[in-house]
C-alpha positions as CSV (number, residue, x, y, z in Angstrom):
1,M,-56.8,52.1,-153.7
2,A,-55.9,51.8,-150.0
3,T,-52.4,51.6,-147.8
4,T,-51.9,51.2,-144.4
5,G,-48.6,52.9,-144.4
6,C,-44.6,51.9,-144.2
7,A,-42.7,50.3,-141.6
8,Y,-38.7,50.7,-141.0
9,A,-36.9,47.5,-139.3
10,D,-33.3,47.6,-138.3
11,Q,-31.8,44.1,-139.6
12,G,-29.4,43.6,-137.1
13,S,-26.2,45.1,-138.0
14,G,-26.6,48.7,-137.6
15,S,-26.3,49.5,-141.3
16,T,-29.5,47.8,-142.8
17,T,-32.6,48.9,-142.9
18,R,-35.7,47.3,-143.9
19,V,-38.7,49.3,-145.6
20,T,-42.4,47.6,-145.9
21,C,-44.9,49.3,-147.3
22,T,-48.5,47.5,-147.7
23,F,-51.6,48.0,-150.6
24,S,-54.7,46.8,-150.7
25,N,-57.4,46.6,-153.5
26,V,-54.9,47.6,-156.2
27,P,-56.8,48.1,-159.7
28,V,-55.8,46.5,-162.5
29,S,-54.4,49.5,-164.6
30,D,-51.5,51.4,-166.1
31,T,-51.4,53.6,-163.5
32,E,-47.5,53.7,-161.6
33,Y,-47.7,53.8,-157.6
34,V,-44.5,55.9,-156.1
35,I,-43.0,55.0,-152.9
36,T,-40.5,57.9,-152.0
37,I,-37.7,56.2,-149.5
38,R,-35.6,59.2,-147.8
39,A,-32.3,57.6,-146.5
40,R,-29.1,59.0,-145.5
41,Q,-26.3,56.6,-146.3
42,F,-23.1,55.7,-145.0
43,V,-20.1,53.0,-146.4
44,N,-17.6,51.3,-144.8
45,P,-14.5,51.7,-146.9
46,Q,-13.6,49.1,-149.2
47,A,-9.9,48.8,-148.0
48,N,-6.9,51.0,-146.3
49,G,-6.2,51.9,-149.5
50,T,-9.7,52.0,-151.2
51,Q,-12.0,54.5,-149.1
52,S,-14.7,54.7,-151.3
53,N,-17.5,52.0,-151.2
54,T,-21.3,51.5,-153.2
55,I,-23.9,50.7,-151.7
56,D,-27.0,48.7,-153.9
57,N,-30.4,49.3,-152.8
58,T,-32.7,46.8,-154.2
59,A,-37.0,46.6,-153.9
60,S,-39.5,44.1,-154.3
61,I,-42.6,43.9,-154.8
62,T,-45.0,40.6,-153.7
63,S,-49.1,39.5,-153.3
64,T,-50.5,36.9,-150.5
65,D,-52.9,36.1,-151.7
66,T,-53.1,37.1,-155.9
67,A,-51.6,34.8,-158.0
68,E,-49.2,36.6,-160.6
69,Y,-49.1,36.1,-164.1
70,T,-44.9,34.9,-164.9
71,G,-45.6,33.8,-168.6
72,T,-43.8,35.6,-171.3
73,G,-44.1,39.7,-171.2
74,A,-44.1,39.2,-167.3
75,L,-42.8,42.1,-165.3
76,P,-39.7,41.4,-162.9
77,N,-41.2,41.8,-159.2
78,S,-37.8,43.8,-157.9
79,D,-35.2,46.1,-159.4
80,D,-32.4,48.4,-157.8
81,A,-30.6,50.8,-157.7
82,Q,-26.9,51.6,-157.2
83,V,-25.3,55.0,-155.1
84,T,-21.1,55.4,-154.3
85,L,-20.6,57.0,-151.9
86,T,-17.1,57.8,-149.5
87,P,-17.2,56.8,-145.9
88,L,-16.9,59.5,-143.2
89,T,-16.5,59.1,-139.2
90,N,-15.8,60.7,-136.1
91,L,-12.9,59.5,-133.4
92,I,-13.4,61.0,-129.9
93,A,-10.1,60.9,-128.1
94,G,-9.4,60.1,-124.7
95,K,-7.2,60.3,-121.5
96,T,-7.4,59.0,-117.5
97,A,-4.2,58.5,-115.2
98,A,-4.0,57.6,-111.9
99,P,-3.1,58.3,-110.0
100,V,-3.5,62.8,-110.9
101,A,-2.0,63.6,-107.6
102,A,1.2,61.4,-107.3
103,L,4.4,61.2,-104.8
104,A,7.8,61.3,-107.1
105,G,8.9,57.8,-108.1
106,Q,5.3,56.8,-108.0
107,P,3.7,54.6,-111.2
108,V,1.1,56.4,-113.1
109,T,-1.0,54.3,-115.3
110,Y,-2.0,56.3,-118.2
111,N,-5.1,55.0,-120.4
112,L,-5.6,56.2,-123.9
113,T,-8.7,55.7,-125.7
114,A,-9.8,55.9,-129.4
115,D,-14.1,56.4,-129.3
116,N,-15.3,55.6,-133.3
117,R,-18.7,57.4,-133.2
118,G,-19.5,56.5,-137.2
119,P,-21.2,56.5,-139.1
120,S,-18.2,54.5,-141.0
121,Q,-15.5,52.1,-140.0
122,A,-12.4,53.8,-139.5
123,T,-9.2,52.2,-140.7
124,N,-5.7,52.8,-139.2
125,V,-6.4,54.1,-136.2
126,T,-3.3,55.9,-135.3
127,V,-2.4,57.5,-131.6
128,V,0.5,59.5,-131.4
129,D,1.3,60.2,-128.2
130,T,3.6,63.2,-126.2
131,L,5.4,62.1,-123.0
132,P,6.1,63.9,-120.4
133,L,10.4,64.8,-120.6
134,G,12.1,62.8,-117.9
135,M,9.0,60.3,-117.4
136,I,10.3,57.0,-116.4
137,W,8.9,53.4,-118.3
138,V,7.3,50.9,-115.9
139,T,5.4,49.1,-118.0
140,A,4.7,48.9,-121.9
141,P,1.1,49.2,-123.9
142,S,-0.9,46.7,-123.4
143,S,-1.6,43.9,-126.0
144,G,-3.7,45.6,-129.4
145,P,-2.4,48.2,-131.6
146,T,1.9,48.1,-132.0
147,C,3.9,51.0,-130.5
148,S,7.1,52.2,-131.3
149,L,9.6,55.4,-129.4
150,S,10.8,58.2,-132.1
151,G,14.5,57.6,-132.6
152,G,14.3,53.9,-132.9
153,A,14.1,53.7,-128.8
154,T,12.7,50.4,-127.2
155,I,10.3,50.2,-124.9
156,A,11.7,48.4,-121.6
157,A,11.3,49.2,-118.2
158,G,14.0,51.6,-116.7
159,L,14.7,54.1,-120.1
160,E,13.9,57.5,-119.4
161,V,11.7,59.7,-121.3
162,T,14.2,62.2,-123.5
163,A,14.0,64.7,-126.3
164,A,14.9,61.9,-128.9
165,N,12.5,59.2,-127.9
166,R,9.5,61.5,-126.0
167,N,7.3,60.4,-129.2
168,M,5.1,57.1,-129.2
169,T,3.4,56.3,-132.2
170,C,0.6,53.4,-131.9
171,V,-1.7,52.3,-134.6
172,W,-4.7,49.8,-135.2
173,P,-4.6,48.1,-138.5
174,G,-7.3,47.6,-140.1
175,A,-10.7,48.8,-139.3
176,T,-12.5,50.0,-136.4
177,N,-16.2,49.9,-136.1
178,R,-19.0,52.2,-135.3
179,G,-19.5,51.9,-131.9
180,T,-15.6,50.5,-131.2
181,I,-13.2,52.4,-128.6
182,R,-9.5,51.0,-129.1
183,S,-7.6,51.5,-125.7
184,L,-4.5,51.3,-124.3
185,T,-2.7,51.0,-121.0
186,Y,1.1,51.9,-120.1
187,T,2.9,53.1,-117.0
188,L,5.5,55.9,-116.1
189,R,7.1,57.1,-113.3
190,S,9.2,60.2,-111.9
191,A,12.5,60.1,-110.8
192,T,12.5,60.6,-107.1
193,T,15.0,64.0,-107.1
194,G,14.4,66.6,-109.0
195,Y,11.1,65.9,-109.9
196,P,9.3,68.9,-111.6
197,P,6.6,70.3,-110.0
198,S,3.5,68.5,-112.7
199,V,3.7,66.4,-115.8
200,R,1.8,67.1,-118.8
201,N,1.0,64.4,-121.8
202,D,-0.7,65.2,-124.9
203,A,-2.2,63.1,-127.9
204,V,-3.8,63.3,-130.7
205,I,-5.6,60.3,-132.8
206,S,-6.5,60.0,-136.0
207,T,-7.9,57.6,-139.3
208,I,-6.7,57.3,-142.6
209,T,-11.0,57.5,-143.0
210,Q,-12.4,61.0,-143.7
211,E,-13.6,62.3,-140.6
212,T,-16.0,64.3,-139.7
213,T,-15.2,66.7,-138.0
214,L,-11.0,66.7,-135.8
215,A,-12.0,69.0,-132.9
216,D,-12.0,65.6,-130.5
217,N,-8.4,63.9,-131.4
218,L,-6.8,65.7,-129.4
219,T,-6.1,65.0,-125.6
220,D,-4.3,65.6,-122.7
221,Q,-3.4,65.1,-119.2
222,T,-1.6,66.5,-116.3
223,V,-0.3,64.8,-113.2
224,T,1.1,66.8,-110.4
225,L,4.1,65.2,-108.2
226,S,5.0,65.8,-104.6
227,E,7.9,64.4,-102.7
228,P,8.4,60.6,-102.8
229,Q,7.7,58.1,-100.0
230,L,10.6,55.6,-100.5
231,D,12.4,53.3,-97.2
232,V,15.0,50.6,-98.8
233,L,16.4,48.0,-95.9
234,I,18.8,45.9,-95.9
235,T,19.7,42.5,-94.5
236,M,22.8,40.1,-94.1
237,Q,23.1,36.2,-93.0
238,H,25.3,33.9,-93.5
239,T,24.9,30.0,-93.4
240,A,27.6,28.5,-91.7
241,D,29.7,29.5,-88.4
242,R,32.1,28.7,-86.0
243,L,34.6,28.1,-88.8
244,P,38.2,25.8,-88.3
245,I,40.1,28.3,-90.3
246,N,42.0,26.6,-93.3
247,Q,39.9,23.4,-93.7
248,G,38.7,23.2,-97.1
249,A,35.1,23.4,-97.1
250,A,34.3,23.4,-93.7
251,S,36.0,26.5,-93.3
252,R,33.4,27.7,-96.1
253,T,30.2,29.8,-95.4
254,Q,28.4,31.3,-97.9
255,Y,26.5,35.3,-96.9
256,T,23.7,36.4,-98.1
257,I,23.1,40.4,-98.2
258,R,19.1,41.5,-99.9
259,V,18.6,45.1,-99.9
260,Q,14.7,45.9,-100.4
261,N,12.3,49.0,-101.2
262,S,10.7,48.1,-98.0
263,G,6.2,47.4,-97.8
264,N,6.2,51.1,-96.8
265,S,7.1,52.2,-100.0
266,T,4.5,53.6,-103.0
267,S,7.4,55.3,-104.6
268,Y,10.3,53.1,-106.8
269,A,13.8,53.4,-105.8
270,T,16.4,54.0,-108.0
271,N,19.9,53.7,-107.8
272,V,20.3,51.7,-105.5
273,V,24.2,51.2,-103.7
274,M,24.5,48.4,-101.3
275,E,28.4,48.5,-100.1
276,D,29.5,46.0,-97.2
277,L,32.8,46.6,-95.8
278,F,35.0,43.6,-95.4
279,P,37.1,43.1,-92.7
280,A,35.7,45.5,-90.9
281,P,36.9,47.5,-87.6
282,G,37.5,45.0,-84.3
283,S,37.6,42.2,-86.9
284,T,39.6,39.1,-85.6
285,A,39.9,36.9,-87.9
286,A,41.1,37.0,-91.5
287,F,38.5,35.3,-94.5
288,V,39.2,35.2,-98.1
289,L,36.5,35.2,-101.0
290,N,35.8,31.7,-102.3
291,G,36.0,33.3,-105.9
292,A,36.7,36.6,-108.1
293,T,32.8,37.6,-108.1
294,V,29.5,37.0,-106.4
295,T,27.3,33.8,-106.9
296,G,24.6,35.3,-107.5
297,V,22.8,38.2,-107.8
298,R,18.7,38.0,-108.7
299,A,15.5,40.2,-108.1
300,L,12.6,39.3,-106.1
301,A,8.9,39.8,-106.3
302,P,7.5,41.7,-103.0
303,N,5.9,38.1,-102.4
304,G,9.5,36.8,-102.3
305,N,9.8,35.0,-105.6
306,P,12.4,35.2,-108.3
307,V,11.3,37.6,-110.9
308,S,11.3,36.2,-114.1
309,P,13.5,37.2,-116.1
310,N,15.8,38.0,-113.7
311,R,17.2,41.0,-114.8
312,F,20.1,41.4,-112.3
313,D,23.3,39.3,-112.8
314,A,27.4,39.2,-111.2
315,S,27.5,42.2,-113.4
316,N,26.1,44.4,-110.9
317,C,28.3,43.6,-108.3
318,A,32.4,44.2,-107.7
319,F,34.4,43.0,-105.4
320,S,37.6,45.5,-104.0
321,A,40.3,45.9,-101.4
322,S,37.4,47.5,-99.4
323,G,34.7,44.9,-99.7
324,L,32.2,44.5,-102.3
325,R,30.1,47.1,-104.5
326,C,26.8,46.1,-106.3
327,D,24.4,48.6,-108.3
328,F,20.7,48.5,-109.2
329,P,18.8,51.1,-111.1
330,W,16.2,50.8,-110.0
331,L,13.4,48.1,-107.8
332,A,10.1,48.4,-108.1
333,P,7.8,48.6,-104.1
334,G,8.2,45.6,-102.1
335,E,11.0,44.3,-105.0
336,S,14.5,42.8,-103.4
337,A,17.8,42.3,-105.0
338,E,19.3,39.5,-103.6
339,I,23.4,38.8,-103.3
340,T,25.6,36.0,-102.8
341,F,29.0,35.3,-102.1
342,E,31.3,32.8,-100.2
343,M,34.3,33.4,-98.0
344,D,36.5,30.7,-96.2
345,A,38.1,31.6,-93.0
346,T,42.0,31.6,-93.0
347,A,43.7,33.1,-90.0
348,I,43.1,34.9,-86.3
349,N,44.7,37.8,-85.3
350,N,42.9,38.0,-82.0
351,N,46.1,39.5,-79.5
352,G,47.2,35.7,-78.6
353,L,43.6,34.2,-78.7
354,P,43.2,31.0,-80.6
355,Y,39.7,32.3,-81.4
356,G,38.2,35.6,-83.5
357,T,35.8,36.7,-85.5
358,I,35.0,38.7,-88.8
359,R,33.1,41.4,-89.1
360,H,30.8,42.7,-92.3
361,E,29.4,46.4,-91.5
362,A,26.7,46.5,-94.8
363,S,24.3,49.3,-96.0
364,V,22.3,50.4,-98.2
365,R,21.2,53.6,-100.0
366,A,19.1,55.3,-102.7
367,D,18.0,58.5,-104.1
368,G,15.2,60.5,-102.6
369,E,14.4,58.2,-99.3
370,R,12.2,58.9,-97.4
371,L,8.8,58.8,-95.6
372,P,6.1,61.4,-93.7
373,S,7.4,60.6,-90.4
374,G,10.8,58.4,-88.9
375,D,14.0,57.7,-89.7
376,V,14.6,56.0,-93.0
377,T,18.7,56.0,-92.0
378,A,18.1,53.1,-89.6
379,N,17.9,50.5,-91.4
380,N,19.9,51.3,-93.8
381,T,23.0,49.1,-92.1
382,V,23.6,46.1,-90.5
383,S,26.4,43.8,-89.5
384,D,27.2,40.8,-89.5
385,R,29.7,38.6,-87.8
386,T,31.5,35.2,-88.5
387,S,33.3,33.4,-86.3
388,A,36.3,31.0,-86.8
389,Y,39.2,29.2,-84.4
390,D,42.4,27.5,-84.5
391,A,41.5,23.4,-84.2
392,G,45.4,23.4,-83.4
393,A,44.9,25.4,-80.1
394,I,41.2,25.5,-78.9
395,D,38.7,23.0,-78.5
396,P,35.6,23.6,-80.3
397,N,33.3,22.7,-77.3
398,D,35.0,25.2,-75.2
399,L,33.4,27.7,-77.6
400,R,30.6,30.4,-76.8
401,L,29.7,32.0,-79.5
402,V,27.6,34.6,-77.4
403,D,28.1,38.1,-77.3
404,L,28.9,39.5,-74.0
405,S,29.4,43.9,-73.5
406,I,30.6,44.9,-70.2
407,T,29.7,48.4,-69.0
408,K,31.3,50.9,-66.4
409,T,29.5,53.3,-64.1
410,T,30.3,55.9,-61.3
411,P,26.5,55.6,-59.0
412,N,27.9,57.8,-56.9
413,L,29.0,60.6,-59.5
414,A,27.5,62.6,-61.6
415,P,28.0,63.0,-65.1
416,G,31.1,64.9,-65.6
417,A,31.8,65.0,-61.6
418,S,35.1,65.6,-60.3
419,V,36.9,63.7,-57.0
420,R,39.8,64.9,-54.2
421,V,42.2,62.8,-52.8
422,G,40.5,60.7,-50.1
423,D,37.5,60.8,-51.8
424,T,34.9,57.2,-52.3
425,I,34.5,55.8,-55.5
426,A,31.3,53.4,-56.3
427,Y,31.8,51.5,-59.4
428,R,29.6,49.3,-60.7
429,L,30.2,47.3,-64.1
430,T,27.3,45.1,-65.9
431,V,27.6,42.2,-68.2
432,R,24.8,41.5,-70.7
433,N,24.4,39.4,-73.2
434,E,23.8,41.2,-76.4
435,E,22.1,38.4,-78.6
436,T,19.0,39.6,-80.5
437,A,19.1,35.7,-81.7
438,T,15.5,33.7,-82.3
439,P,15.5,31.5,-81.0
440,P,17.5,33.2,-77.8
441,N,21.3,32.4,-77.8
442,H,21.6,32.1,-74.4
443,L,24.7,31.9,-72.0
444,V,24.7,28.2,-71.0
445,N,28.0,26.5,-69.1
446,G,30.1,29.3,-70.1
447,N,34.0,30.2,-68.3
448,A,33.8,34.5,-69.1
449,M,35.5,36.4,-66.7
450,V,35.5,40.1,-65.5
451,R,39.0,42.1,-65.0
452,D,39.7,45.2,-63.1
453,V,43.2,46.4,-63.0
454,L,43.1,49.4,-60.7
455,P,45.2,52.4,-61.4
456,A,47.5,54.1,-59.2
457,G,45.6,56.5,-57.2
458,L,43.0,54.0,-56.8
459,E,42.9,51.8,-53.8
460,L,40.6,49.4,-53.2
461,A,37.9,50.0,-50.3
462,G,36.8,46.3,-48.9
463,P,36.3,42.6,-50.1
464,V,33.7,42.7,-53.3
465,A,31.0,39.9,-53.2
466,G,32.1,37.4,-56.4
467,C,35.2,38.9,-56.6
468,S,38.9,38.3,-55.7
469,Y,41.8,41.0,-55.3
470,A,45.5,40.0,-56.0
471,A,47.6,43.2,-54.5
472,P,50.6,42.9,-56.4
473,T,49.2,43.5,-59.5
474,R,46.0,46.1,-58.4
475,T,43.8,43.7,-60.1
476,L,40.2,42.3,-59.3
477,E,38.5,39.9,-60.7
478,C,35.0,38.6,-61.1
479,G,33.2,35.6,-62.2
480,P,33.1,32.8,-64.0
481,I,29.7,33.7,-65.1
482,V,28.6,30.6,-66.8
483,N,24.7,31.3,-67.5
484,L,23.0,34.1,-68.5
485,N,20.3,34.4,-70.5
486,Q,20.0,36.8,-73.8
487,G,19.5,39.9,-72.7
488,A,20.7,39.3,-69.1
489,T,22.8,40.9,-66.7
490,Q,24.9,39.9,-64.2
491,T,26.6,43.6,-61.9
492,Y,29.2,43.8,-59.6
493,N,29.8,46.8,-57.8
494,F,32.7,48.0,-55.5
495,N,34.6,50.7,-54.2
496,V,38.0,52.6,-53.9
497,T,39.4,55.5,-52.4
498,V,40.9,58.5,-53.8
499,A,44.9,58.1,-53.0
500,A,47.7,61.0,-53.2
501,T,47.9,61.4,-57.0
502,N,49.8,64.0,-58.9
503,A,47.9,62.6,-62.1
504,P,45.2,64.8,-63.5
505,S,42.4,62.3,-64.0
506,L,42.3,58.4,-62.9
507,R,41.7,56.5,-65.9
508,N,40.0,53.3,-64.7
509,V,39.1,50.0,-67.3
510,A,37.0,46.7,-66.6
511,T,37.0,44.2,-69.5
512,V,34.9,40.9,-69.8
513,T,36.3,37.7,-71.6
514,S,34.6,34.9,-73.4
515,P,35.6,32.0,-75.1
516,G,34.0,32.6,-78.6
517,D,32.8,35.9,-78.1
518,P,32.1,37.3,-81.6
519,V,32.1,40.9,-81.0
520,D,35.2,42.5,-79.6
521,P,34.8,46.2,-79.1
522,N,32.2,45.9,-76.8
523,N,34.0,43.9,-74.0
524,E,36.0,46.8,-72.4
525,D,35.0,49.8,-71.4
526,D,36.2,52.4,-69.0
527,I,35.1,55.8,-67.3
528,E,38.1,58.8,-66.8
529,V,37.3,60.9,-63.7
530,P,38.0,64.5,-63.4
531,V,40.8,64.9,-60.1
532,E,40.3,68.3,-58.7
533,N,43.8,70.3,-59.0
534,I,44.2,71.4,-55.3
535,D,47.8,71.0,-54.2
536,V,49.0,74.1,-51.5
537,G,52.9,73.9,-50.3
538,L,54.3,75.3,-47.7
539,V,57.8,76.9,-47.4
540,K,59.4,77.8,-43.8
541,S,62.5,80.3,-43.1
542,V,64.2,81.3,-39.5
543,D,66.0,84.8,-39.0
544,R,68.8,83.0,-37.5
545,T,70.8,79.9,-38.1
546,R,72.8,80.0,-34.9
547,A,71.7,81.3,-31.3
548,S,72.0,81.1,-28.0
549,V,69.7,80.6,-24.7
550,G,67.5,83.2,-24.1
551,N,67.7,84.6,-27.8
552,T,64.6,84.7,-30.0
553,L,64.0,83.3,-33.1
554,T,61.8,84.3,-36.0
555,Y,59.2,81.9,-37.8
556,T,58.2,82.8,-41.7
557,L,56.0,80.1,-42.8
558,A,55.4,81.1,-46.9
559,V,51.9,79.0,-47.9
560,T,51.3,79.2,-51.9
561,N,47.7,77.4,-53.8
562,N,49.5,76.2,-56.5
563,G,46.0,74.1,-57.3
564,S,43.7,75.0,-59.8
565,T,40.9,76.1,-57.6
566,S,41.3,79.0,-55.0
567,N,41.0,77.4,-51.6
568,S,40.1,78.6,-47.6
569,A,40.4,75.1,-45.9
570,A,44.3,74.9,-45.0
571,V,45.8,74.5,-41.9
572,I,49.7,75.3,-41.0
573,T,50.6,73.1,-38.3
574,D,54.2,73.6,-36.8
575,T,55.7,71.3,-33.8
576,L,58.2,73.3,-31.6
577,P,61.6,71.2,-30.7
578,A,62.7,70.1,-27.2
579,G,64.2,73.7,-26.3
580,V,62.1,76.4,-28.0
581,T,59.0,78.0,-27.0
582,F,56.3,80.2,-28.5
583,A,56.4,83.6,-27.6
584,A,53.8,85.4,-29.7
585,S,52.7,86.1,-33.5
586,A,51.4,88.8,-35.5
587,S,49.9,86.8,-38.1
588,G,47.2,85.0,-35.6
589,C,49.3,82.0,-35.7
590,T,48.7,79.8,-31.3
591,G,50.5,77.7,-29.8
592,A,49.7,75.1,-27.7
593,G,52.2,73.4,-26.0
594,A,54.9,72.7,-28.7
595,T,52.2,73.1,-31.4
596,V,52.1,76.0,-33.2
597,T,48.6,76.4,-35.4
598,C,47.8,79.1,-38.5
599,N,44.7,78.9,-40.3
600,V,45.6,79.9,-43.4
601,G,42.1,81.4,-44.8
602,A,41.3,82.1,-48.2
603,L,43.6,81.6,-50.9
604,A,43.4,82.6,-54.7
605,V,45.3,80.5,-57.4
606,G,48.8,81.5,-57.5
607,Q,48.7,83.7,-54.1
608,T,50.7,82.8,-51.4
609,R,50.0,84.4,-47.7
610,N,53.1,84.7,-44.7
611,F,53.2,84.3,-41.3
612,T,55.1,84.7,-38.6
613,F,55.9,84.2,-35.2
614,T,58.5,84.2,-32.4
615,A,59.9,81.9,-30.4
616,T,63.0,82.4,-27.6
617,V,65.5,79.6,-26.9
618,D,65.4,77.7,-23.3
619,A,67.8,77.8,-20.6
620,G,69.6,74.6,-20.4
621,V,69.8,74.1,-24.5
622,V,73.2,72.4,-24.4
623,P,75.7,74.4,-27.1
624,G,75.7,72.5,-30.2
625,T,72.0,71.3,-30.0
626,R,70.9,72.0,-33.9
627,L,66.9,73.2,-33.5
628,V,65.4,71.4,-36.3
629,N,61.2,73.0,-36.4
630,T,59.5,71.5,-38.9
631,A,55.8,72.4,-40.2
632,R,53.5,71.4,-42.4
633,V,50.3,72.2,-44.2
634,T,47.5,70.6,-44.9
635,T,44.0,71.1,-46.7
636,P,41.6,68.5,-47.8
637,G,41.9,66.7,-51.3
638,D,46.2,67.8,-51.5
639,R,46.9,65.5,-54.6
640,D,50.9,66.4,-53.9
641,P,52.0,65.5,-50.4
642,T,55.7,66.4,-51.5
643,N,55.3,70.1,-51.2
644,D,53.5,70.1,-48.0
645,E,56.4,70.0,-45.0
646,D,59.6,72.5,-44.7
647,D,61.6,73.2,-41.9
648,A,64.4,75.0,-40.6
649,E,67.4,74.6,-38.6
650,T,68.8,76.7,-36.2
651,E,72.2,76.0,-34.1
652,V,72.6,76.4,-30.0
653,T,76.1,78.4,-29.3
654,V,77.9,79.2,-26.8
655,P,77.1,82.9,-25.0
656,Q,80.7,85.2,-25.7
657,P,81.4,87.0,-22.3
658,I,81.8,91.0,-22.4
659,P,85.9,92.1,-21.5
660,T,86.5,93.4,-18.4
661,L,89.7,96.4,-16.8
662,S,92.3,94.9,-13.9
663,E,91.8,97.6,-10.1
664,W,94.9,99.1,-11.4
665,G,94.1,99.2,-15.5
666,L,90.7,101.1,-14.1
667,I,92.8,104.0,-11.7
668,A,95.2,104.7,-14.6
669,L,91.9,104.8,-17.3
670,S,90.2,107.6,-14.5
671,M,93.2,109.4,-14.5
672,L,93.1,109.6,-18.5
673,L,89.5,110.6,-18.4
674,A,90.2,113.1,-15.7
675,A,93.0,114.9,-17.8
676,F,90.6,114.7,-20.9
677,A,88.2,116.7,-18.8
678,L,90.0,119.1,-18.1
679,R,91.8,120.2,-21.3
680,R,88.2,121.0,-22.3
681,M,87.2,123.2,-19.6
682,P,87.4,126.5,-20.6
683,L,90.2,129.6,-19.4
684,Q,89.4,132.1,-16.4
685,P,90.7,135.2,-17.1
686,G,93.9,136.1,-15.1
687,R,95.1,132.0,-15.3
688,R,97.8,130.7,-17.0
689,M,97.6,126.4,-17.7
């Protein structure tokens, strides 16, 4: 007998192999020919509860060129043998995260795999994933396994991982064939504040089928966390403007506020708070809510389409005496929350004007707002204004809903510079159309007026182009401004002179008025210019209040610096009255005709300096004449003229004659004096009196 050997062929399922052995020239005899086949066999479990299984191996023999006897006593051409085996398998666990270096609040997608390397099927493949504490659910595991959380928690977006719910168990029921990879995908994120530097995720897979090794059943993944990239913004608009008050639906407008986790964000926004303050400061019209709750709150996808199902409703928002507040647990990057509510115009409170506005100041904030560069708070606030009018007091056609502002400057003065009495101040009034609308909101056929009331201490110097001045009311009026394009300006320039004033500063206010102007706070501007405290005072005195012709008078001039700065420019001028002639001065004063001049020189704050000079009463001055001598001190910028002048008065009297004796009186006086002299002479020896 000869053989060509045996051949092996897989039958396509990976679990069945056909062995074919070919023999030629087999002689007729009772000899048995034995073929030994060694095979490593495996079985798949019969069911979850019955893991063992039986292999039935059948062998048959045939001949293609010899007819076989099939009659009585013929032996069978095939036979089989059965073997009962226990299935064995090997699961390999795998886990990835993307990204592995994430920003705080950025979604991290985890992918977990269970690879059955065989040889047998694995039944009821199970994974237990220990989730990182503090992480927050974004999306639940993909379809396939049945997953549940410890503690009976339900997987939902926004759920925080805690010690009670951190273990997630997922099961693939039934059989997992050799070579099959089971997988699940889910997404978590961290908080944007108070986050750890990294989070670790551990998972273990198992099966009720016996495994050859458990060393491959564990897997883990660590994700590092860094500062968030988060920017929330807010926008606001309304449907109707220029509303008549108390006209039902015609007085109504709908407000729409959107808060968005902007396109610059990579991180989720958490604890998002929107607050709308109304009526905000500067409001000059009263509005009331149409309804006790907002009319709508909805989540919008980054493309602006509504999110379905909508996870927001009116319970996210509440009105209070100060306005509206809405709280949103989270917003995904690019996602928005949209709030709508209605208000009706009911009253005007604009200092007697028949038009006004209600102002809204809305803001948004979120935990951990931050961008790598730029100011993330710049877009956190928005203002809105809605105008209203009293239809019984003004024609709405006269209203121009254009925001005009006025700015007042002093081109000839540096910031903080002070002025003196006599100085000139140049003022510039600039009116600007502050609108930023698209399309542009130009002022067309308007009637805007500028008014500037000069305070006491300022005097207009010359005419002003485009303006008129009413001296009795000290009012400069400029305009009207009829047309002013959006962003354009109209300028008026004028000069004033600083007059005598005791005021420490001069505050000048300018206003612009335009019927329908919706923004009041920018319709007025002022500049306060300090006035230097220069004040030199004079006190004058004379040594004689009564004098005769030929007498000398001594005048004293006391100069005091009452200001707040030193002074070196004061000059005293004393004009002598007729009948008095300057004589001399030991203090440096000089006389020229009837004028006496004293240069004061340096004078410290609070210092007093005295100047004296003498003068004589001229002959021929009639007795009874009152000589009133007035002196004045001058210095540039002196703001108090009331103490700059003083006088001293002397009355001219008749001279008193010297008493004289008659001739006999003189003889008698001589004899008395001689007798007195004799009595005073010493006695000579031998003489007797």
